[in-house]
Backbone bond lengths (Angstrom), bond angles and torsions (degrees), N, CA, C in turn:
res aa  C-N    CA-C-N  psi(-1)  N-CA   C-N-CA  omega(-1)  CA-C   N-CA-C  phi
1 M - - - 1.463 - - 1.518 109.02 -
2 A 1.298 117.71 131.78 1.448 121.23 179.10 1.518 110.21 -64.66
3 K 1.340 115.71 157.34 1.457 119.52 -175.89 1.519 111.88 -58.41
4 R 1.315 116.78 -45.70 1.464 119.79 -178.76 1.518 111.04 -62.26
5 A 1.335 117.26 -40.23 1.460 120.80 179.93 1.515 110.97 -68.45
6 A 1.317 117.02 -37.30 1.464 119.67 179.48 1.516 110.63 -64.33
7 R 1.350 116.58 -41.17 1.458 119.47 178.36 1.517 110.59 -63.61
8 A 1.303 115.81 -41.98 1.462 119.40 -179.57 1.509 111.11 -63.98
9 A 1.338 117.08 -37.20 1.458 120.50 -177.58 1.504 111.73 -61.18
10 F 1.358 116.91 -31.84 1.452 118.86 179.80 1.513 113.23 -91.15
11 G 1.315 117.81 -33.94 1.441 118.37 -170.17 1.501 116.00 -105.71
12 V 1.323 118.81 -14.36 1.451 119.71 -173.58 1.513 112.63 -120.29
13 F 1.336 116.92 -40.94 1.463 119.38 -176.72 1.521 111.34 -69.67
14 T 1.308 116.31 163.14 1.453 121.73 176.04 1.517 109.71 -75.32
15 A 1.363 116.47 170.70 1.464 120.04 -179.74 1.523 111.08 -60.10
16 F 1.343 116.74 -35.14 1.461 118.40 179.67 1.526 111.12 -68.18
17 T 1.320 116.24 -39.36 1.458 119.55 177.71 1.511 110.30 -64.57
18 L 1.349 116.67 -38.32 1.461 119.90 175.17 1.519 110.63 -55.43
19 W 1.319 114.71 -45.75 1.466 120.08 -179.63 1.523 111.15 -62.62
20 M 1.307 117.04 -45.45 1.452 120.33 -176.92 1.520 112.59 -69.88
21 S 1.341 117.48 -19.85 1.460 120.32 -179.28 1.523 111.87 -83.46
22 Y 1.319 117.97 1.35 1.455 121.51 -173.85 1.520 115.17 -55.37
23 P 1.327 122.45 -45.94 1.464 119.57 -175.64 1.522 113.85 -54.01
24 A 1.333 118.30 -41.30 1.454 120.09 177.72 1.518 110.82 -68.53
25 F 1.336 116.33 -38.51 1.461 121.36 178.90 1.520 110.26 -60.90
26 A 1.339 117.05 -44.81 1.450 121.36 -173.09 1.517 112.27 -69.31
27 A 1.325 116.96 -22.55 1.452 120.08 -177.22 1.525 111.50 -68.39
28 A 1.324 118.17 -23.81 1.452 122.29 -178.82 1.525 110.16 -96.57
29 A 1.339 116.04 173.30 1.461 120.44 174.54 1.526 109.07 -63.17
30 P 1.341 117.73 151.90 1.461 119.52 -179.59 1.526 111.73 -56.06
31 E 1.312 115.24 140.35 1.457 121.29 177.43 1.529 110.50 -62.46
32 R 1.333 115.18 154.82 1.464 120.06 174.16 1.521 109.53 -132.14
33 A 1.320 114.12 139.50 1.460 122.47 176.08 1.521 107.79 -125.88
34 I 1.329 115.84 168.96 1.466 119.08 177.45 1.525 109.77 -148.15
35 W 1.321 115.63 134.84 1.458 120.95 173.74 1.523 108.48 -75.21
36 T 1.337 115.99 135.52 1.461 120.91 -178.09 1.526 108.49 -132.24
37 W 1.318 115.74 110.59 1.459 119.58 -170.29 1.522 112.72 -85.48
38 E 1.319 115.09 -168.39 1.455 122.03 -163.06 1.534 113.81 -56.64
39 Q 1.312 117.07 -59.56 1.462 120.02 -173.20 1.524 111.82 -63.02
40 A 1.326 116.63 -45.23 1.464 119.64 -179.32 1.523 110.82 -64.87
41 S 1.325 116.73 -41.44 1.466 120.02 179.80 1.521 111.32 -63.61
42 F 1.315 116.88 -47.33 1.461 119.92 -178.81 1.517 111.26 -64.30
43 A 1.325 117.83 -34.80 1.465 120.52 177.31 1.525 110.80 -63.72
44 M 1.339 117.00 -43.45 1.463 120.82 178.68 1.525 111.26 -62.62
45 L 1.325 116.06 -37.40 1.459 120.63 -177.42 1.527 112.27 -72.48
46 R 1.331 116.25 -40.10 1.462 120.49 -171.72 1.527 113.80 -86.37
47 D 1.312 116.69 -28.29 1.455 121.35 -173.81 1.525 108.88 -117.36
48 R 1.326 116.09 111.15 1.465 118.84 -175.99 1.522 111.89 -59.61
49 A 1.322 116.85 -39.42 1.462 119.83 -179.90 1.524 110.55 -64.35
50 A 1.329 116.78 -41.56 1.465 119.87 178.18 1.521 110.37 -63.67
51 G 1.336 116.26 -39.02 1.453 119.73 177.55 1.518 111.95 -64.25
52 E 1.326 117.02 -42.51 1.465 120.65 178.98 1.522 110.71 -64.95
53 D 1.325 116.87 -41.01 1.466 120.13 177.99 1.530 110.47 -61.91
54 A 1.334 116.21 -41.40 1.457 120.48 179.91 1.525 110.86 -63.97
55 I 1.314 116.84 -44.44 1.464 120.75 179.95 1.521 110.64 -62.17
56 A 1.339 116.58 -43.92 1.461 120.23 179.43 1.528 110.93 -62.60
57 F 1.327 116.25 -41.40 1.457 120.61 178.55 1.526 111.21 -63.09
58 L 1.318 116.55 -47.43 1.462 120.49 -178.25 1.520 111.60 -63.12
59 R 1.317 116.72 -42.74 1.461 119.71 178.62 1.523 110.97 -63.64
60 A 1.325 117.23 -38.17 1.466 120.50 179.10 1.523 111.21 -64.45
61 K 1.329 116.14 -29.28 1.465 121.30 -179.93 1.525 112.03 -97.81
62 H 1.331 117.06 11.60 1.472 123.32 175.84 1.524 112.35 59.30
63 I 1.328 115.48 35.01 1.463 121.57 176.17 1.522 107.99 -99.43
64 R 1.317 116.64 118.65 1.465 120.89 -172.55 1.522 113.51 -104.85
65 T 1.331 117.65 -16.63 1.464 119.78 -177.10 1.519 109.98 -121.92
66 L 1.319 115.56 125.67 1.453 122.45 179.52 1.523 108.42 -106.68
67 Y 1.334 116.80 117.66 1.454 120.73 170.70 1.534 105.50 -83.15
68 L 1.316 116.58 98.41 1.457 124.41 -169.43 1.531 109.80 -98.82
69 Y 1.318 116.93 121.32 1.456 120.72 -176.84 1.526 110.41 -58.01
70 A 1.325 116.03 133.53 1.465 120.60 -173.27 1.523 111.70 -139.57
71 D 1.327 115.83 46.29 1.460 119.87 177.10 1.526 108.56 -143.67
72 A 1.313 116.11 -167.48 1.460 120.97 -173.67 1.520 112.28 -74.60
73 Y 1.338 114.56 148.77 1.462 121.57 174.74 1.525 108.50 -156.50
74 N 1.329 116.09 129.85 1.465 121.64 -179.37 1.531 111.98 51.58
75 G 1.320 114.78 41.77 1.450 119.71 175.49 1.513 115.37 79.38
76 E 1.337 117.60 5.55 1.460 121.25 179.87 1.518 110.15 -119.59
77 N 1.312 115.74 141.24 1.456 120.96 171.41 1.528 107.11 -127.22
78 L 1.325 115.60 93.42 1.457 120.92 -174.00 1.526 112.24 -65.09
79 L 1.324 116.97 -26.83 1.457 118.35 178.93 1.521 110.50 -64.01
80 E 1.328 115.85 -32.65 1.469 120.70 178.24 1.521 112.38 -84.74
81 T 1.336 116.33 -47.09 1.457 119.63 -170.60 1.522 113.76 -88.27
82 Q 1.326 117.56 -28.81 1.468 121.11 -179.39 1.533 110.47 -138.09
83 P 1.319 116.97 60.70 1.468 119.23 -177.99 1.523 112.77 -60.69
84 G 1.336 116.87 -22.81 1.451 119.97 178.29 1.515 112.59 -59.24
85 L 1.334 117.12 -31.37 1.468 120.08 177.41 1.523 110.62 -63.01
86 Y 1.325 116.04 -42.25 1.465 119.93 177.16 1.518 110.69 -67.87
87 R 1.330 116.85 -42.75 1.468 119.14 -178.50 1.526 111.13 -59.07
88 Q 1.316 115.76 -44.80 1.461 119.85 -178.31 1.534 111.23 -65.60
89 F 1.322 116.15 -44.94 1.462 118.97 -175.49 1.526 111.87 -71.92
90 V 1.319 116.88 -42.02 1.466 119.92 178.34 1.528 110.18 -61.93
91 A 1.322 116.85 -41.43 1.469 119.90 178.19 1.523 110.69 -62.30
92 R 1.320 117.30 -38.14 1.468 120.29 178.15 1.528 110.95 -65.63
93 L 1.310 116.89 -40.59 1.466 120.12 176.23 1.528 110.37 -59.82
94 H 1.310 115.92 -45.72 1.462 119.98 -178.19 1.522 111.97 -63.98
95 R 1.316 116.59 -38.67 1.466 119.14 179.34 1.530 111.57 -63.57
96 R 1.319 116.38 -22.43 1.463 120.70 179.58 1.526 112.49 -100.42
97 G 1.318 115.26 16.74 1.450 120.03 176.31 1.513 114.86 75.38
98 M 1.338 117.14 22.98 1.460 121.42 -178.24 1.526 109.96 -110.85
99 R 1.326 115.04 171.55 1.462 121.56 179.97 1.516 110.12 -123.45
100 A 1.319 115.54 154.06 1.464 121.95 177.57 1.520 109.63 -125.47
101 Y 1.325 115.79 122.88 1.459 121.52 172.62 1.526 107.52 -109.55
102 A 1.323 117.01 136.28 1.460 121.12 175.16 1.530 108.39 -72.51
103 L 1.320 115.99 121.58 1.464 121.39 177.72 1.522 108.28 -92.93
104 L 1.317 116.16 117.07 1.461 122.53 -175.62 1.518 110.03 -119.45
105 G 1.331 114.96 128.83 1.451 120.73 -177.76 1.513 109.53 112.94
106 S 1.333 116.22 141.69 1.464 118.63 -178.54 1.514 110.66 -165.72
107 A 1.332 114.75 158.28 1.459 120.19 173.51 1.523 110.01 -64.91
108 Y 1.334 116.54 -34.79 1.457 121.29 -179.27 1.526 111.32 -57.39
109 L 1.337 116.68 -42.15 1.466 121.38 -178.17 1.528 112.92 -91.83
110 H 1.340 116.69 -1.42 1.472 121.33 -177.28 1.527 110.89 52.28
111 T 1.319 116.02 50.12 1.459 119.97 -174.37 1.523 113.51 -73.74
112 E 1.336 117.34 -4.43 1.464 117.85 171.25 1.524 110.51 -58.24
113 A 1.334 116.41 -27.62 1.470 121.01 -179.39 1.525 112.33 -76.82
114 Y 1.331 118.07 -7.85 1.463 120.19 -178.32 1.526 112.63 -66.86
115 V 1.323 118.02 -14.48 1.467 119.52 175.85 1.530 111.38 -74.15
116 L 1.323 117.24 -19.43 1.460 120.75 -177.93 1.528 110.05 -74.70
117 P 1.336 117.54 140.62 1.476 120.57 -176.87 1.518 113.93 -52.79
118 Q 1.336 117.10 -37.04 1.464 119.94 -178.00 1.531 113.22 -70.57
119 H 1.339 116.97 -10.94 1.465 120.16 178.76 1.531 112.06 -115.37
120 R 1.314 117.25 6.80 1.469 120.47 -178.02 1.535 111.32 -58.62
121 A 1.299 117.35 -40.88 1.464 119.91 -178.12 1.521 111.84 -61.35
122 E 1.340 116.70 -35.76 1.466 119.84 178.88 1.528 110.59 -65.25
123 A 1.327 116.20 -40.98 1.458 120.25 179.57 1.527 111.22 -65.25
124 L 1.317 116.24 -44.03 1.461 119.57 -179.73 1.526 111.18 -65.29
125 A 1.324 116.31 -38.59 1.463 120.02 178.85 1.523 110.75 -65.73
126 M 1.313 117.07 -39.96 1.463 122.15 177.89 1.534 110.57 -57.66
127 F 1.311 115.83 -46.16 1.461 121.00 -179.60 1.521 111.48 -71.45
128 Q 1.330 116.27 -39.04 1.460 120.51 -178.98 1.525 111.23 -62.93
129 R 1.331 117.84 -32.17 1.459 120.60 178.52 1.529 111.08 -62.79
130 V 1.314 116.60 -36.84 1.467 119.46 177.75 1.523 110.18 -69.09
131 L 1.317 117.13 -42.55 1.464 119.91 177.90 1.527 110.93 -61.60
132 A 1.335 116.14 -40.65 1.461 119.82 179.47 1.534 110.48 -66.50
133 Y 1.319 116.39 -40.28 1.466 120.29 177.15 1.527 109.95 -59.79
134 N 1.309 116.96 -49.58 1.465 120.17 -179.11 1.523 111.88 -61.35
135 A 1.318 115.93 -39.29 1.468 119.31 -178.89 1.524 111.71 -64.03
136 A 1.333 116.75 -31.18 1.461 120.80 -177.81 1.524 113.04 -90.02
137 A 1.336 117.31 -12.67 1.467 121.49 -175.09 1.519 111.02 -92.06
138 S 1.317 115.57 160.25 1.463 120.71 173.32 1.526 109.30 -78.42
139 D 1.317 116.47 168.78 1.467 120.95 -174.90 1.523 112.64 -53.28
140 D 1.327 117.37 -44.90 1.466 119.96 -174.56 1.519 112.86 -78.57
141 E 1.347 117.31 -7.96 1.459 121.22 -179.15 1.521 112.85 -101.04
142 R 1.320 117.15 -4.67 1.468 120.42 -173.47 1.521 112.49 -83.32
143 F 1.326 114.93 148.47 1.457 120.10 170.27 1.521 109.25 -63.62
144 D 1.322 115.77 141.07 1.461 121.31 176.84 1.526 111.51 -82.94
145 G 1.311 116.42 -19.88 1.451 119.60 -177.83 1.510 110.85 -170.51
146 V 1.319 114.91 -175.32 1.466 123.39 178.34 1.524 108.15 -134.69
147 N 1.323 115.66 136.26 1.465 120.56 170.23 1.517 107.94 -118.27
148 L 1.323 115.68 123.66 1.460 122.21 -175.94 1.531 110.58 -100.86
149 D 1.322 115.57 131.99 1.461 120.29 176.75 1.524 108.80 -119.07
150 I 1.315 114.54 80.08 1.467 122.09 179.46 1.522 106.75 -124.16
151 E 1.319 116.56 106.65 1.464 121.23 -168.59 1.532 111.22 -117.92
152 P 1.331 117.89 93.20 1.468 120.05 -175.82 1.522 114.01 -63.55
153 H 1.339 117.27 -21.64 1.463 119.47 -178.82 1.527 112.71 -67.75
154 I 1.336 117.34 -9.08 1.460 121.22 177.03 1.526 111.34 -80.86
155 L 1.327 117.56 -20.93 1.456 121.71 -176.53 1.530 111.85 -63.70
156 D 1.312 115.52 145.91 1.469 120.59 -179.82 1.527 112.06 -60.33
157 Q 1.334 116.97 -32.70 1.461 120.44 -176.22 1.527 113.10 -83.37
158 W 1.316 117.58 2.55 1.464 121.03 -177.53 1.526 113.24 -53.12
159 P 1.335 120.68 -49.78 1.470 119.22 -175.94 1.527 113.74 -56.59
160 E 1.330 117.27 -37.78 1.463 120.54 -176.98 1.529 112.95 -90.62
161 Q 1.330 118.25 -24.37 1.463 121.05 -172.57 1.526 113.07 -124.12
162 K 1.313 116.17 27.91 1.462 120.92 -173.42 1.520 113.12 -53.12
163 M 1.322 117.81 -49.57 1.460 120.41 -174.80 1.526 111.26 -67.37
164 Q 1.311 116.71 -39.99 1.459 120.28 178.20 1.524 110.47 -63.97
165 L 1.327 117.16 -43.18 1.461 120.95 -179.59 1.531 111.32 -65.56
166 L 1.313 116.82 -36.37 1.457 119.69 178.19 1.528 111.05 -67.55
167 R 1.312 117.20 -39.28 1.474 119.01 175.74 1.525 110.57 -62.78
168 Q 1.324 116.01 -40.12 1.462 119.32 178.49 1.527 110.82 -67.12
169 F 1.324 117.10 -34.26 1.465 121.57 175.52 1.524 110.50 -62.55
170 L 1.316 116.57 -42.97 1.465 120.68 178.02 1.524 111.21 -69.10
171 D 1.323 116.78 -40.55 1.470 119.98 177.16 1.531 110.38 -59.19
172 L 1.320 116.49 -42.63 1.453 120.33 178.80 1.524 110.35 -62.66
173 G 1.326 116.77 -43.96 1.459 120.13 178.42 1.519 112.16 -58.32
174 A 1.326 116.18 -43.85 1.469 119.91 179.04 1.531 110.62 -63.05
175 A 1.336 117.14 -38.46 1.463 120.40 179.87 1.530 110.89 -67.70
176 L 1.324 116.91 -39.62 1.464 120.38 178.61 1.529 111.04 -64.87
177 M 1.320 116.15 -43.34 1.462 119.10 -179.52 1.528 111.78 -69.40
178 A 1.328 116.67 -28.11 1.466 119.47 174.18 1.530 110.29 -65.90
179 L 1.332 116.67 -37.51 1.460 120.29 175.38 1.523 110.68 -63.23
180 K 1.320 115.92 -42.96 1.464 119.09 178.40 1.526 110.46 -60.50
181 Q 1.316 116.36 -46.98 1.462 119.92 -178.88 1.529 110.68 -60.99
182 A 1.314 116.45 -42.79 1.463 119.83 -179.57 1.525 111.67 -64.84
183 S 1.320 117.00 -28.46 1.463 121.14 -178.86 1.526 112.33 -74.88
184 G 1.327 116.47 -21.01 1.457 120.25 -176.09 1.508 113.89 77.93
185 Q 1.325 117.40 5.36 1.456 121.08 -179.57 1.532 110.77 -87.08
186 S 1.323 115.47 153.66 1.467 119.29 -176.02 1.519 112.82 -118.41
187 L 1.321 117.75 21.45 1.454 119.36 177.80 1.529 109.97 -63.90
188 A 1.338 116.37 145.91 1.462 121.39 -178.20 1.520 109.60 -75.76
189 V 1.325 116.79 130.14 1.462 121.61 -177.00 1.521 109.14 -124.94
190 G 1.328 116.60 131.41 1.450 119.77 178.33 1.519 111.59 -161.87
191 P 1.335 117.41 157.51 1.458 121.86 -179.44 1.523 112.26 -100.93
192 A 1.312 114.92 160.59 1.459 121.18 164.59 1.525 107.16 -86.00
193 I 1.328 116.51 127.49 1.471 120.53 -178.14 1.531 109.70 -132.56
194 P 1.331 117.87 148.82 1.463 120.49 176.40 1.525 110.99 -72.13
195 F 1.333 116.11 149.77 1.467 120.09 -174.86 1.521 113.02 -67.62
196 W 1.315 118.07 -18.59 1.464 120.20 -174.63 1.528 114.04 -85.60
197 L 1.322 118.18 2.95 1.467 118.84 177.20 1.523 112.10 -65.89
198 D 1.342 117.10 -20.82 1.471 118.66 178.60 1.520 111.99 -68.65
199 G 1.339 116.90 -14.02 1.460 120.89 179.46 1.516 113.97 -92.25
200 I 1.325 117.45 3.83 1.471 121.32 -179.73 1.519 108.79 -115.36
201 E 1.313 117.17 113.67 1.467 122.65 176.78 1.528 108.60 -86.25
202 L 1.320 116.00 133.62 1.454 120.16 -175.45 1.516 110.56 -139.73
203 D 1.326 115.74 135.09 1.467 121.68 173.16 1.521 107.54 -86.81
204 W 1.334 115.26 115.68 1.460 120.80 179.05 1.513 108.34 -136.67
205 H 1.308 116.30 120.94 1.465 123.21 -177.98 1.533 111.61 54.67
206 G 1.330 115.16 40.36 1.456 120.07 174.72 1.509 116.03 83.44
207 A 1.316 118.32 1.54 1.468 121.55 179.07 1.520 109.26 -119.28
208 T 1.334 116.00 129.17 1.459 121.04 177.78 1.524 108.54 -102.13
209 R 1.318 115.04 113.95 1.463 122.25 -176.61 1.519 108.56 -147.82
210 P 1.329 117.36 163.81 1.467 118.34 170.82 1.527 110.21 -58.01
211 V 1.308 116.72 143.99 1.462 120.49 -178.04 1.526 110.96 -56.84
212 S 1.320 116.79 -37.12 1.470 119.73 179.72 1.523 111.38 -60.53
213 E 1.331 118.18 -35.11 1.464 120.98 177.60 1.524 111.11 -69.77
214 H 1.325 116.05 -40.00 1.470 118.52 175.56 1.526 109.86 -59.30
215 V 1.327 116.53 -43.48 1.463 120.76 -179.15 1.526 110.73 -60.82
216 L 1.321 116.34 -47.64 1.461 120.09 -179.70 1.529 111.55 -64.67
217 G 1.318 116.28 -30.57 1.458 119.50 177.17 1.519 112.91 -68.43
218 I 1.323 116.70 -26.22 1.469 121.43 -178.06 1.529 111.23 -85.58
219 Y 1.328 115.35 -48.83 1.465 120.83 -168.65 1.529 112.58 -96.90
220 D 1.335 114.98 173.76 1.466 121.42 177.12 1.522 111.72 -78.81
221 Y 1.315 116.47 -31.84 1.462 122.04 -178.27 1.520 107.84 -158.86
222 A 1.316 116.43 173.71 1.459 120.96 171.68 1.523 108.48 -140.60
223 A 1.322 115.69 149.02 1.458 122.30 172.16 1.523 106.65 -105.23
224 L 1.322 116.00 110.85 1.460 121.54 -174.26 1.524 109.80 -85.22
225 M 1.314 116.74 116.97 1.461 120.88 177.20 1.523 108.33 -75.04
226 D 1.309 114.78 82.42 1.463 123.71 -174.36 1.527 108.57 -99.13
227 Y 1.321 114.93 62.55 1.451 120.86 -168.39 1.533 111.24 -80.67
228 R 1.315 113.63 93.61 1.464 122.64 174.90 1.526 108.78 -141.28
229 D 1.325 116.83 156.88 1.462 120.86 -176.34 1.525 113.40 -100.52
230 H 1.336 116.99 13.63 1.463 120.88 178.00 1.519 108.75 -148.99
231 A 1.318 115.83 148.78 1.462 120.95 -175.08 1.515 112.99 -84.52
232 L 1.325 116.54 -46.90 1.462 120.95 -169.05 1.519 112.33 -102.74
233 G 1.336 114.52 167.78 1.452 120.32 177.52 1.510 113.04 86.21
234 R 1.298 114.23 177.10 1.461 120.35 -179.75 1.525 110.53 -61.61
235 D 1.312 115.99 136.09 1.461 122.53 179.42 1.532 112.12 63.83
236 G 1.331 116.24 27.46 1.456 120.19 176.05 1.513 111.52 -96.01
237 I 1.314 116.12 175.09 1.461 121.83 -178.96 1.522 111.38 -56.01
238 V 1.325 116.25 -44.10 1.464 120.32 -175.87 1.524 111.42 -68.77
239 S 1.314 117.19 -49.46 1.463 119.27 -177.84 1.521 111.71 -65.39
240 N 1.321 117.24 -36.22 1.466 119.93 -179.62 1.525 112.91 -70.27
241 A 1.326 116.53 -23.77 1.466 120.25 -179.35 1.519 112.99 -100.19
242 A 1.322 117.97 -5.04 1.471 120.85 -170.58 1.525 112.95 -59.25
243 D 1.325 117.69 -46.78 1.464 119.97 -177.32 1.526 111.02 -66.57
244 E 1.330 116.66 -43.96 1.466 119.72 179.74 1.528 111.18 -64.41
245 M 1.337 116.31 -37.86 1.457 119.71 -179.90 1.526 110.41 -66.05
246 A 1.325 116.69 -41.03 1.464 120.31 178.12 1.528 110.48 -65.33
247 S 1.322 117.14 -42.08 1.467 120.46 178.77 1.519 111.03 -64.07
248 A 1.331 116.29 -44.28 1.462 119.75 -179.73 1.519 111.41 -62.71
249 E 1.319 117.20 -39.39 1.462 119.66 178.54 1.524 110.73 -64.59
250 R 1.327 115.90 -44.43 1.458 120.02 -179.99 1.522 111.75 -63.31
251 M 1.337 115.94 -35.12 1.466 121.02 -176.33 1.529 112.51 -92.25
252 R 1.327 116.10 2.62 1.462 121.80 -179.04 1.527 111.94 56.96
253 K 1.308 114.63 47.70 1.460 122.36 174.77 1.527 108.10 -118.01
254 R 1.328 116.02 174.89 1.456 121.10 -179.61 1.521 110.12 -113.32
255 L 1.329 115.69 147.81 1.459 120.86 -179.85 1.521 109.22 -132.67
256 V 1.330 115.50 121.85 1.458 123.09 175.37 1.525 107.63 -97.44
257 I 1.322 117.27 136.97 1.462 121.72 179.35 1.524 108.96 -96.15
258 G 1.328 116.39 115.61 1.456 121.29 179.23 1.514 111.66 -89.40
259 I 1.333 115.97 137.05 1.474 121.41 175.90 1.528 108.21 -130.42
260 D 1.325 115.95 159.69 1.463 120.99 -175.22 1.526 110.60 -121.47
261 V 1.327 115.77 144.32 1.463 120.68 176.10 1.527 111.21 -125.83
262 T 1.333 117.35 8.43 1.460 120.37 -177.43 1.523 110.70 -93.90
263 P 1.341 117.98 157.93 1.466 120.91 -177.20 1.523 112.63 -58.22
264 D 1.323 114.67 142.70 1.463 121.19 176.88 1.515 108.98 -149.06
265 E 1.331 115.72 146.80 1.466 119.55 179.67 1.524 111.87 -64.51
266 I 1.329 116.52 -28.68 1.464 121.13 179.28 1.527 107.50 -97.02
267 Q 1.296 117.38 111.94 1.459 121.64 -170.13 1.520 113.44 -59.63
268 K 1.332 117.42 -38.93 1.454 120.13 -171.34 1.524 114.09 -69.56
269 V 1.327 118.80 -13.48 1.459 119.75 -174.97 1.523 113.30 -87.57
270 S 1.329 117.92 -5.55 1.459 120.18 -175.90 1.523 111.30 -142.41
271 F 1.328 114.97 151.80 1.460 121.39 173.12 1.523 111.42 -84.66
272 D 1.320 117.25 9.19 1.458 121.52 -176.65 1.527 112.54 -52.88
273 H 1.325 116.94 -36.80 1.469 120.80 -175.70 1.528 112.42 -87.76
274 L 1.326 117.39 1.10 1.461 121.98 -177.46 1.524 110.76 -114.60
275 A 1.314 116.31 175.18 1.455 122.25 -179.03 1.522 111.31 -97.22
276 E 1.324 116.07 166.62 1.452 120.87 179.43 1.524 111.36 -58.80
277 A 1.326 116.86 -38.08 1.465 120.17 179.22 1.524 111.05 -61.23
278 D 1.339 116.79 -36.02 1.465 120.52 177.88 1.525 110.60 -66.75
279 L 1.331 116.07 -43.78 1.463 120.24 177.38 1.517 110.44 -57.86
280 E 1.319 117.10 -49.01 1.460 120.60 -177.37 1.527 111.02 -63.19
281 H 1.305 117.02 -37.31 1.469 120.65 178.76 1.525 110.73 -63.71
282 E 1.325 116.68 -46.49 1.460 120.44 -176.83 1.532 110.98 -69.89
283 L 1.317 117.85 -38.22 1.461 119.59 177.52 1.523 111.15 -66.69
284 A 1.312 116.67 -35.00 1.468 119.62 176.53 1.525 110.64 -64.04
285 L 1.323 116.66 -39.77 1.465 120.17 177.79 1.529 110.93 -65.29
286 A 1.331 116.39 -42.44 1.462 119.81 179.22 1.526 110.66 -65.25
287 A 1.321 116.75 -42.64 1.468 120.43 179.27 1.522 110.84 -62.07
288 R 1.317 116.40 -39.02 1.466 120.13 179.03 1.524 110.29 -64.92
289 A 1.333 116.64 -38.75 1.466 120.08 -179.36 1.524 111.91 -65.91
290 F 1.325 117.20 -32.52 1.463 120.88 -175.89 1.526 113.18 -103.73
291 R 1.324 117.91 9.19 1.462 119.66 -170.45 1.527 113.40 -63.56
292 H 1.334 118.10 -23.94 1.460 119.67 -179.34 1.529 112.64 -96.15
293 N 1.321 117.51 1.55 1.461 121.19 -178.45 1.526 109.18 -93.96
294 R 1.317 116.57 120.22 1.460 121.23 -176.47 1.523 113.20 -66.58
295 A 1.312 116.95 -16.72 1.464 119.33 -178.91 1.523 112.15 -80.35
296 F 1.304 117.71 -21.27 1.463 121.27 -173.16 1.527 110.90 -63.99
297 A 1.335 115.92 118.35 1.464 121.73 -176.32 1.518 112.04 -117.09
298 G 1.324 117.18 25.33 1.453 120.16 174.49 1.518 113.60 91.00
299 F 1.334 114.97 -156.43 1.463 122.02 -171.30 1.527 111.05 -123.78
300 A 1.332 115.75 152.78 1.462 122.50 171.37 1.523 107.88 -125.97
301 I 1.310 115.80 135.85 1.465 121.87 -176.81 1.525 109.97 -104.76
302 H 1.298 115.22 134.28 1.459 121.67 176.20 1.538 108.27 -109.26
303 H 1.337 116.61 114.61 1.450 131.12 -4.79 1.523 107.67 -141.51
304 F 1.337 121.06 -178.51 1.460 123.44 -169.20 1.528 113.14 -54.31
305 R 1.316 117.70 -58.71 1.465 119.36 -176.96 1.522 111.64 -67.92
306 G 1.319 116.14 -38.37 1.460 118.74 177.52 1.513 112.09 -62.65
307 Y 1.324 115.92 -39.03 1.466 121.42 178.57 1.532 110.47 -63.97
308 Q 1.321 117.32 -44.76 1.458 120.23 178.02 1.525 111.31 -62.44
309 Q 1.318 116.82 -43.57 1.462 120.46 -179.67 1.521 111.11 -64.72
310 W 1.336 115.86 -40.04 1.463 120.35 178.79 1.522 110.67 -64.42
311 L 1.315 117.39 -44.33 1.461 120.93 -179.88 1.530 111.36 -63.27
312 A 1.312 116.11 -33.73 1.474 119.85 -177.81 1.520 112.73 -67.16
313 R 1.327 116.72 -22.16 1.470 118.57 -178.82 1.520 113.85 -116.87
314 T 1.321 117.86 10.55 1.460 120.27 177.03 1.515 109.34 -108.50
315 P 1.327 117.55 155.72 1.472 120.37 178.39 1.513 110.44 -60.40
316 V 1.316 115.97 146.73 1.459 121.65 179.87 1.509 108.71 -72.27
317 S 1.361 115.69 134.51 1.456 120.18 177.92 1.526 109.84 -66.26
318 P 1.352 117.54 145.89 1.458 119.49 177.50 1.509 111.79 -61.64
């Protein structure tokens, strides 16, 4: 698939078209995306040289989709006050055969609380700003999609109110997708979710299903935070994603497998303690396991600066 067509398949076509485009997608190496948080994103936007360096780095690492932070940070919201910075940078990504997804949600804004009814308006406004940006931008300047990072399990009340918070998370998702539908835009929208949601059965709108299935039923895709340092075996990347991958295939949705390379107290959740060659080996094994599943949409790496720092201190891959 040509670069321009591949970008269109993710950012412009409908979910059904995404599904039907799978044979061409599968013929190439699995797609790669990367989460890019506030400071790194703003640096790319404000400094042309930093943006060019980032693009060159991503292309060298075969990363085609940038989850680019697109909300407030340190009292600034560049999407609102300087949308031209986004227009210029997104257009540059597109000219190089890459895609840009608006990354919404952050630890800085404590967006885990956006599932709560009293913060629903903030979440809707955050998403509406991206829709408004896209509506005002030209084709080559528009975001191809949105990645949402709203994680209710971070809230202090999670242990006692887990089921209620999950219903509110789903309610929020339905409200966001209703905004998308009303806008007439077809950008791909999906959340980052932990892999263990498939183990929680929840009654939502009269249907009892694993939470991960409810999520896939709402959104166009999901990025599964499948943070493990090995592909195969019990508690590996493949086994932890198996149920979600099967559900996504059945529902004709897409599933991105998220992996982490940043330091963590629990060794098994990150490749931080391993080398780049180990990461590539394990991702190759995971890709091979999912190669016949139409839902498999590649990998997402957490996160841009952490990935660069990790590469700087790991042995160079052969």
